[in-house]
Phi, psi and omega in degrees: 000327179298324179296322178295316180297319180296319178298318179297317181293330183270352180300135178205161179263129182259104182266046182232174182290142174252152181289109182287345180266357179247099183289156173278125182303139180302325180295318179291320178298322177299321179294322179295316179291325177295321177298318177296323181300327183264013176291143177290136175228149183304127180054025182052035182291330181050049184278069177203155171228151180233122176265119180266118182246115176228006176283121186301320182294318179294319178299320178296319180295320177294320179298336181276350179298132183264138183234132178279163173286136178263111179296326178297316179299313184297317181295314182287329178294326182304324182295340183265358188272147167243150187247013172201158177297324180297318179295319180293320177297323181290316181289319182062017172218161177088194185222170181279135178294341181295347181283352187235158179301151181308321182294336180279353181261016182257123182296339179258028184304132172219138178292134173286168179299322179293319180293327179296328181271341186283143174222149180235141175294147183302323185288354174284321179268326183233090183305145180295141175241183182286337182219140175230127176256126178252115181262120183236161180209167181261108182292348179280349177255137178214157177295144182304135175053037180244099183300128181067014184053043179304316181292325178294321178294319175302319180300318178297325176295324178294321177299314179302310184296318179300313181293322181298312181294320179296316179300315180297323180293335180266001181076023181257128179295146186220132181219120179280134177237106179276342184298333181290345179267358183260140174290147002270003181300314182303322181299318180290320179299316179300319180296315183295322186259006180059037178280128180305144185300327185286345179274152183240141177277122179278310179191170175231158180230124171275132178237144176165188182250123183301143177269353179210168178287133178293149179297144177281135176214154183288127175251131184233151174214149171294152173288153180304321181297339183284335184239005177260146179231119189273110176073329175210150182298135180102340177271082192288145172086169178240117191271333188290151180297326181296315178299312184297326178296320179294324179292322182289324183282000000 
């Protein structure tokens, strides 16, 4: 069980270039997809399809899709930023502002006229790798009595996590790309891959082997005692020695 916990703790998203000349072995890709297959889904609906893209020409075409800057993303993202390691350690949630351009670290951020017109190809921000998995689902289907299909969305997250952990266990880099699910990018991806219009892209995953060492960055989490409530809400933490021994191990 300790090995599973260590794998979970070491899981990370690699936002760097992957070696396009080093393919992901079909056997390893099969294990990743098998892990996704066994993810728990609400009412066992398995409301997802996965498009596996490893054709270089198709990958290049997807990489050429142009995406505008989202002012909404930049504004909402700002709320999650810390501007020093000390601040991030103190908050224990969110991410470092150093990961983004200086203009994105401004609480009064507004797109300039030039930025509103500017678009960048996807492969400028997300370099092409040897394999891309596109996870799609049918929004017309939902788990029973699940407002907004909340349970169905959780299910898609379970598929993501299972595949992510399996890839990491195999030494294969994994990077989640939510931008492929946003219009107008999604429209172009659907056209290139012949995905039916009624289906929706949940997320995509870049898979491959890094060509360089990923940059070191501070990863933070709240302590278990910070988010647990023993027997009733407000009774924070777990006091017994048995619980604490499990947290330490």
